[in-house]
C-alpha atoms as an extended CHARMM CRD file, in Angstrom:
* protein
*
        66  EXT
         1         1  MET       CA             29.4120000000       16.4180000000       54.1120000000  PROA      1               0.0000000000
         2         2  LYS       CA             27.0680000000       16.4660000000       57.0730000000  PROA      2               0.0000000000
         3         3  THR       CA             23.6080000000       17.9880000000       56.9410000000  PROA      3               0.0000000000
         4         4  SER       CA             24.5600000000       20.5190000000       59.6060000000  PROA      4               0.0000000000
         5         5  GLU       CA             27.4730000000       21.7020000000       57.4450000000  PROA      5               0.0000000000
         6         6  ILE       CA             25.1670000000       22.0480000000       54.4390000000  PROA      6               0.0000000000
         7         7  ARG       CA             22.6980000000       24.1730000000       56.4340000000  PROA      7               0.0000000000
         8         8  GLU       CA             25.4900000000       26.5650000000       57.4280000000  PROA      8               0.0000000000
         9         9  LEU       CA             26.2390000000       27.4260000000       53.7790000000  PROA      9               0.0000000000
        10        10  SER       CA             24.6570000000       30.5120000000       52.2760000000  PROA      10              0.0000000000
        11        11  THR       CA             22.3850000000       29.9870000000       49.2680000000  PROA      11              0.0000000000
        12        12  PRO       CA             24.9490000000       31.1660000000       46.6490000000  PROA      12              0.0000000000
        13        13  GLU       CA             27.6230000000       28.9760000000       48.2660000000  PROA      13              0.0000000000
        14        14  LEU       CA             25.2010000000       26.0390000000       48.2530000000  PROA      14              0.0000000000
        15        15  LEU       CA             24.4480000000       26.4690000000       44.5410000000  PROA      15              0.0000000000
        16        16  GLU       CA             28.1550000000       26.7110000000       43.7760000000  PROA      16              0.0000000000
        17        17  ARG       CA             28.9110000000       23.5640000000       45.7840000000  PROA      17              0.0000000000
        18        18  ILE       CA             26.1260000000       21.6610000000       43.9990000000  PROA      18              0.0000000000
        19        19  ASP       CA             27.6560000000       22.5470000000       40.6340000000  PROA      19              0.0000000000
        20        20  GLU       CA             31.1420000000       21.5760000000       41.8150000000  PROA      20              0.0000000000
        21        21  GLU       CA             29.9840000000       18.2470000000       43.2400000000  PROA      21              0.0000000000
        22        22  LYS       CA             28.0240000000       17.3820000000       40.0890000000  PROA      22              0.0000000000
        23        23  ALA       CA             31.1040000000       18.0860000000       37.9500000000  PROA      23              0.0000000000
        24        24  LYS       CA             33.2130000000       15.9980000000       40.3240000000  PROA      24              0.0000000000
        25        25  MET       CA             30.7380000000       13.1080000000       40.0360000000  PROA      25              0.0000000000
        26        26  VAL       CA             30.8220000000       13.2350000000       36.2250000000  PROA      26              0.0000000000
        27        27  ARG       CA             34.6280000000       13.1320000000       36.2680000000  PROA      27              0.0000000000
        28        28  MET       CA             34.6040000000       10.3170000000       38.8020000000  PROA      28              0.0000000000
        29        29  LYS       CA             32.1550000000        8.2430000000       36.7360000000  PROA      29              0.0000000000
        30        30  LEU       CA             34.2400000000        8.7670000000       33.5990000000  PROA      30              0.0000000000
        31        31  ASN       CA             37.4290000000        7.7740000000       35.4070000000  PROA      31              0.0000000000
        32        32  HSD       CA             35.6760000000        4.7150000000       36.8160000000  PROA      32              0.0000000000
        33        33  THR       CA             34.5880000000        3.6760000000       33.3210000000  PROA      33              0.0000000000
        34        34  VAL       CA             38.1300000000        3.9560000000       31.9650000000  PROA      34              0.0000000000
        35        35  SER       CA             39.8930000000        2.3640000000       34.9120000000  PROA      35              0.0000000000
        36        36  PRO       CA             38.0680000000        1.1320000000       38.0280000000  PROA      36              0.0000000000
        37        37  LEU       CA             38.3230000000        3.2790000000       41.1390000000  PROA      37              0.0000000000
        38        38  ASP       CA             39.9540000000        1.8850000000       44.2640000000  PROA      38              0.0000000000
        39        39  ASN       CA             36.7270000000        2.5200000000       46.1540000000  PROA      39              0.0000000000
        40        40  PRO       CA             33.6420000000        2.7010000000       43.8900000000  PROA      40              0.0000000000
        41        41  MET       CA             31.5110000000        3.4990000000       46.9600000000  PROA      41              0.0000000000
        42        42  GLN       CA             32.8470000000        7.0610000000       46.6200000000  PROA      42              0.0000000000
        43        43  ILE       CA             30.4150000000        7.5610000000       43.7280000000  PROA      43              0.0000000000
        44        44  ARG       CA             27.4750000000        6.5150000000       45.9040000000  PROA      44              0.0000000000
        45        45  HSD       CA             28.6300000000        8.7700000000       48.7460000000  PROA      45              0.0000000000
        46        46  LEU       CA             28.9930000000       11.7190000000       46.3760000000  PROA      46              0.0000000000
        47        47  ARG       CA             25.5560000000       11.1050000000       44.8770000000  PROA      47              0.0000000000
        48        48  LYS       CA             24.0070000000       11.1130000000       48.3630000000  PROA      48              0.0000000000
        49        49  THR       CA             25.8390000000       14.3150000000       49.2770000000  PROA      49              0.0000000000
        50        50  ILE       CA             24.4390000000       15.9970000000       46.1530000000  PROA      50              0.0000000000
        51        51  ALA       CA             20.9700000000       14.7880000000       47.0990000000  PROA      51              0.0000000000
        52        52  LYS       CA             21.3340000000       16.3020000000       50.5850000000  PROA      52              0.0000000000
        53        53  MET       CA             22.3500000000       19.6190000000       49.0360000000  PROA      53              0.0000000000
        54        54  MET       CA             19.4670000000       19.5700000000       46.5780000000  PROA      54              0.0000000000
        55        55  THR       CA             17.0660000000       18.8090000000       49.4450000000  PROA      55              0.0000000000
        56        56  GLU       CA             18.3670000000       21.7890000000       51.4120000000  PROA      56              0.0000000000
        57        57  LYS       CA             18.0290000000       23.9850000000       48.3210000000  PROA      57              0.0000000000
        58        58  ARG       CA             14.4100000000       22.8970000000       47.8770000000  PROA      58              0.0000000000
        59        59  ARG       CA             13.6620000000       23.4330000000       51.5840000000  PROA      59              0.0000000000
        60        60  ARG       CA             14.9310000000       27.0060000000       51.2910000000  PROA      60              0.0000000000
        61        61  GLU       CA             12.8400000000       27.6000000000       48.1730000000  PROA      61              0.0000000000
        62        62  LEU       CA              9.7040000000       26.4050000000       49.9590000000  PROA      62              0.0000000000
        63        63  ASN       CA             10.4230000000       28.5230000000       53.0470000000  PROA      63              0.0000000000
        64        64  LYS       CA             10.9980000000       31.5730000000       50.8480000000  PROA      64              0.0000000000
        65        65  GLU       CA              7.5520000000       31.2370000000       49.2940000000  PROA      65              0.0000000000
        66        66  ASP       CA              5.7780000000       31.3690000000       52.6790000000  PROA      66              0.0000000000
């Protein structure tokens, strides 16, 4: 997911997506432990996407305080 797409989400949608992506990452890691994924780089990509979302969430929190 691109940063521009993340910025377009409303705050409740962003929080919901973060929860969904975290759950997806847990499932993906578990599946990878049991039987290796075809492309293990998917885990890294998902982790970076979650980090982008968390960064946007924090940016909004800081702007709200001003």
